[in-house]
N, C-alpha and C positions, 0 to 999 in steps of 0.2 A: 614362389619366391616375390617375382616381378608385381603378381596381381596381389600379394600381400601389402605391399610398397606401397602401391597406388590406393590399396584400400586405406592403409594406415594417415596417407596422405588428403583424403577423401575426410577422412573422420576430424581429423587436426582442423582442416577447412571448414567445416560444418562446425566444429564447437565454437571457433571464431566468430563464425557471423553469430551463430546463437548469443555470444557475449555482448558482440556490437549492437544486434537489434536489441536487445533487453536494455542495455545502458541508455542507448538514443529512443526506445519506447520509454524508459520511465524517466528519461530525461524532460521530452519533449510534452510529456502528460503533466508532471508536475510544474513545469514552465507555463503550460496554457491556464492551469490550476490556479497556480499564484497569480496569473495577470488579471485574471477570471475575478479574484477576489478585491483587486484593486479596483479593477473597474465599477465591479459591484458595490463595494464602501464607497467610491466616491459618488457615483450616481442615487445612491440611497439618499444621500443628503443628513447621514445620522454623524457626519465628522467632518471636521474642513481642514483634513491632512492634505499636504501638498501632494497630488497624484505623481509628478517626479521623484521626489523623495520617497515616498511610498512605495514607489515601484523600482527603483533603485535598492531597495533592503531586501523588500520579498523576492526578487527574481534571485540575485546570488546566493544566498541561505538555502533557498530551495534547489539550487542546480548542486550544491554539495549533498544535499540529502537525495535528490535524484539520482548521481552518481552512484551512491553507497546504494541505493535500493537497485538499481540494475545489478550489481555485482549479485547480489543477493538472489535477484530473480535467473540471473543466469547460470549460478551456481544450483537451482532447483531444475531448471529447463536441461542442462547438462547431465545431470543425474536420471532424468528421465528417458534423453537422447541415448544414455549410456546402458539404461535397464530396460526400457520398454520402447526403443523408436516410434513403433508405428505408432504412439499416442499423438504423437507432434505432425503436424500437417507439412506437407512439401517436403518432407524427407525422406530418403531412400534407404532402405531397409536391407542389411546385407544378412539375407538367410542362414550364411555358411557361420558367421560369427557365433561365439556361444557364451558362456557368462551372463546371460540374462536373466534378470529375475521374472518369477512369475506376472501376471498382473496383480492379483492378488497380495502377494508380498511387496510388489511395487506401493499400492496404493496404501497399505499400512505402515511401510516405513516414512510415506509424505505425513500420512495422519500422525503418527507417532511426534515427528518433528515440529509439526503444525502445534500439537499439544504441549510439545516439550518449551518452544517457543514460546507462545501465547500463557501459558499457565506459567512455567516455572521462569524463564529469561527475564520476562515482563517487571518481575519484582526486582532487578537490576536497573531499569531503564532511568535515564537519570532524569532529576527534579528541576534541571534548568529547564526553561520558557521553549516551546516549539518553535516550527519557525514564523508563523503568525504572531503568536505571544512574542517574541523575541523583537520584531519589527516597530510593533506598535506599542508595546512596556517596555522594551528592553530589558536589564538585568542588573541596575546598577548596585544592588545588594550583592550578588555575586561575583562584583569586581569585574563585570563589563561594561559594554558603554551603556546609555541610556535611550539610545537610538529617539523615536517618538515620542519617548517620554509622557505617553497618557497615564491617568492613571486604572489601575485595575479595578477599582471600587466605583470609579466616579468618571465616566468617559462616555461621548455621543451624547443625542440627544434625548430624552424622554417622552415617552406617548401612551396611551389608556392601551394602544392595540400590543404594542413591546411588552406593558407590564402583564395584561392580561396571556400572551403568549408564554412569558417566563413563568406565571402560576400554572397553567396547564403543563408546562415541562416539569416543574418540581413536582406536581401530583403524578405523573405518569411514569416518569424514569424509574428505571428500578435498579439500573448501576450507573447512578451519576457520579460524573468526575472516575471513573473505574472504580468503584466503592461502591458498599452497599447502603441502601439509605438510612442514616443517622446512625450509620458507624463507621464512618470514614477511615479510622484509625486502622481498623483489621485488615492484615495483608492477603488477608485472602481473597476478601472482594478484588483486590488487580488480579489474581490468578483467575476466579469467575469469568471477569470481563473480557479476560484475554481467551478464553478457553469457548467462553459463548462466542467474541468476536469470528473465532477461528470457524466455528461451528455453521454461523449462520453466512461467512463469506463462500466457506464450500457448498453451503446449501444453494446461494444463489449461481455459483459455477455450475453446479447440477443441474440447475432449472434452465439454465440458458443453452447447455451441452442438448438436454432433452429436447429444448424447441428448437436448436439448430436441425437435430437427427431428424423431427417431425417435418419439417419444410423442405430438406432437401429430399427425404423419402414422398413427400407429395409431389415436390417439383419431377423426380425419377418418374412417377406414375402417369402424371400429365404428358409427359414425351414419348 
């Protein structure tokens, strides 16, 4: 009984650490990313946005986004911890505990959730501007603040290089603005974009894991 009690306390502590680490990680990465956009935009010279005002709008809105993403990430990691804790690094595995899902079942559930979220729930996404768009364009038509108040159709400085890059993007993008090229009103474009994005992220994650495993094995052989 005592061992079981201490085991539950240990699990609760681990869950709390997962939540804190997930939220902190997402908040920090989004804050660094948002601040990098402010620096890059200011140094590029394509606009004369005031640096302080730009940063003052970008960082708080991405703080809120980071908190939500952190909670979602922690939910996924806690599920993995409860089902297959050995998939997480530096997590002590209690071999006596039961009710663990198989590795295959865990992957199937994660894949199904990703497909439902990316391919189905994405259709319910808000049409309001994202963090960057909200900062520089505002959403006056939706009843929100104007913020920087830039014109979405005419902002920044024009150049031949930018026009050529836009032309290449227009010709090569197969799912521009999360829609089928030439059929922007078809909601299936959003579904396909979400699924393709999920598969691409999973593929990149798999490649990183394989690369990490390869280098770890090579280091062990050298040792």
